[in-house]
C-alpha positions as CSV (number, residue, x, y, z in Angstrom):
1,M,-396.5,41.0,-29.1
2,G,-395.8,44.6,-29.8
3,A,-395.3,43.8,-33.5
4,A,-398.7,42.2,-33.6
5,M,-400.3,45.3,-32.0
6,A,-398.5,48.0,-33.9
7,P,-400.8,47.9,-37.0
8,A,-403.9,48.4,-34.8
9,A,-402.1,51.3,-33.1
10,A,-401.2,52.8,-36.5
11,N,-404.7,52.5,-37.8
12,T,-406.3,54.0,-34.7
13,L,-403.8,56.9,-34.6
14,T,-404.1,57.6,-38.3
15,D,-407.8,57.6,-38.1
16,Y,-407.7,60.0,-35.2
17,L,-405.3,62.4,-36.8
18,N,-407.3,62.4,-40.1
19,D,-410.6,62.8,-38.3
20,T,-409.4,65.8,-36.2
21,G,-407.3,67.4,-39.0
22,T,-404.2,67.4,-36.7
23,K,-400.7,66.2,-37.1
24,P,-398.4,64.4,-34.7
25,T,-396.4,67.6,-33.8
26,D,-399.7,69.2,-32.6
27,Y,-399.2,67.1,-29.5
28,D,-396.6,67.2,-26.8
29,L,-396.6,63.4,-26.5
30,I,-398.0,60.4,-28.3
31,L,-397.8,57.6,-25.8
32,T,-398.3,54.0,-26.6
33,G,-399.0,51.5,-23.9
34,D,-396.8,48.5,-24.4
35,L,-395.4,48.0,-27.9
36,G,-391.9,47.7,-26.6
37,L,-388.9,48.3,-28.9
38,V,-389.9,46.1,-31.9
39,G,-393.6,47.3,-31.9
40,S,-392.6,51.0,-31.4
41,R,-390.2,50.9,-34.4
42,L,-392.8,49.2,-36.5
43,L,-395.5,51.7,-35.5
44,E,-393.1,54.6,-36.4
45,E,-392.3,53.0,-39.7
46,V,-395.9,52.4,-40.7
47,M,-396.8,56.0,-39.7
48,Q,-394.0,57.4,-41.7
49,R,-395.2,55.6,-44.8
50,D,-398.5,57.5,-44.3
51,D,-396.5,60.8,-44.1
52,K,-397.2,61.1,-40.3
53,D,-393.8,61.2,-38.6
54,I,-394.5,60.5,-34.9
55,R,-390.8,59.9,-33.9
56,P,-390.2,63.4,-32.4
57,V,-393.2,63.0,-30.0
58,H,-393.6,59.2,-29.6
59,R,-392.7,57.3,-26.4
60,D,-393.8,53.8,-25.3
61,C,-394.6,52.9,-21.7
62,G,-393.1,49.5,-22.1
63,L,-389.8,51.1,-22.9
64,M,-390.0,53.8,-20.3
65,I,-390.7,51.5,-17.3
66,Y,-387.3,49.7,-17.5
67,D,-383.7,50.6,-18.1
68,R,-382.9,48.4,-21.0
69,K,-379.1,49.0,-20.6
70,K,-379.1,47.9,-17.0
71,Q,-381.8,45.3,-16.9
72,D,-382.2,42.2,-19.1
73,V,-385.6,43.0,-20.5
74,H,-384.8,42.7,-24.2
75,A,-387.4,44.7,-26.1
76,G,-389.0,46.3,-23.0
77,G,-392.0,45.7,-20.8
78,S,-395.4,44.6,-21.9
79,G,-398.9,44.4,-20.5
80,C,-401.4,46.8,-19.2
81,G,-399.2,47.3,-16.0
82,C,-396.8,49.4,-18.0
83,S,-399.5,51.7,-19.2
84,A,-401.0,52.2,-15.8
85,A,-397.6,52.7,-14.1
86,I,-396.3,55.3,-16.5
87,L,-399.5,57.1,-17.4
88,C,-400.7,57.4,-13.8
89,S,-397.4,58.5,-12.4
90,T,-394.9,60.4,-14.5
91,I,-397.2,61.5,-17.3
92,L,-400.0,62.8,-15.2
93,Q,-397.5,64.5,-12.9
94,Q,-395.9,66.2,-15.9
95,M,-399.3,67.3,-17.0
96,G,-400.2,68.6,-13.6
97,A,-396.9,70.6,-13.5
98,G,-397.7,72.1,-17.0
99,K,-394.8,70.3,-18.7
100,L,-397.2,68.4,-20.9
101,R,-400.4,69.9,-22.2
102,K,-401.7,67.7,-25.0
103,V,-401.1,63.9,-24.9
104,L,-402.5,61.2,-27.0
105,F,-402.4,57.8,-25.2
106,V,-402.9,54.7,-27.4
107,G,-403.5,51.5,-25.4
108,T,-403.1,48.2,-27.3
109,G,-404.1,44.6,-26.8
110,A,-403.9,41.3,-28.6
111,L,-405.9,38.1,-28.4
112,M,-403.5,35.5,-27.2
113,S,-405.0,32.2,-28.4
114,P,-402.5,29.3,-28.5
115,T,-405.0,27.4,-30.7
116,S,-405.2,30.2,-33.3
117,S,-401.4,30.6,-33.4
118,Q,-400.8,26.8,-33.8
119,Q,-403.2,26.9,-36.7
120,G,-401.3,29.6,-38.4
121,E,-404.0,32.3,-37.9
122,S,-403.1,35.9,-37.4
123,I,-403.2,37.5,-34.0
124,P,-406.2,39.9,-33.7
125,S,-405.3,43.2,-32.0
126,V,-407.0,46.3,-30.9
127,A,-406.0,49.9,-30.0
128,H,-407.9,52.6,-28.1
129,L,-406.9,56.2,-28.2
130,V,-407.5,58.7,-25.4
131,Y,-406.8,62.4,-25.7
132,L,-405.6,64.0,-22.5
133,R,-405.4,67.8,-22.2
134,S,-404.4,70.0,-19.3
C-alpha cells in the first residue's frame, strides 16, 4: 500500500516545505511512517521531480523496523505499529541525546475498501506531517 500512500505523502511534504520556505536538507531527518521500499522510492522520485531531493535525509519506519536481508518481509513493514515503534524508541532517543534536532515525521494511511478496489476505484490516502524539534 506504500505506493498508494506515496502521492499523499509527497503532496503534504511539498506543501509544508513550500509554506515554510524550507528545503529537505534543513532537517536532520524526514521520516515516513510505513511506505516500505516501493512507496519510499516512489515518494523520493515524485519529490525529485519537484526539485526537492529528500534522499539524503529520508528514512521509512517500515524499512527500519525489519532487516530485509535476514527476514522475509519483501518491501518492509506496514501499519501504524511501525511508526509508533520507531518514532517512540530510536528517533526520540536520538533526539534526547542531541543526535537529531529537527525531524519531519509524515504518517500515512489508506482507505482499504475491497468494494472500491473491485470496482476499479482509486485508493484514497492521507498524510499528516508533524515537525519535531529538540
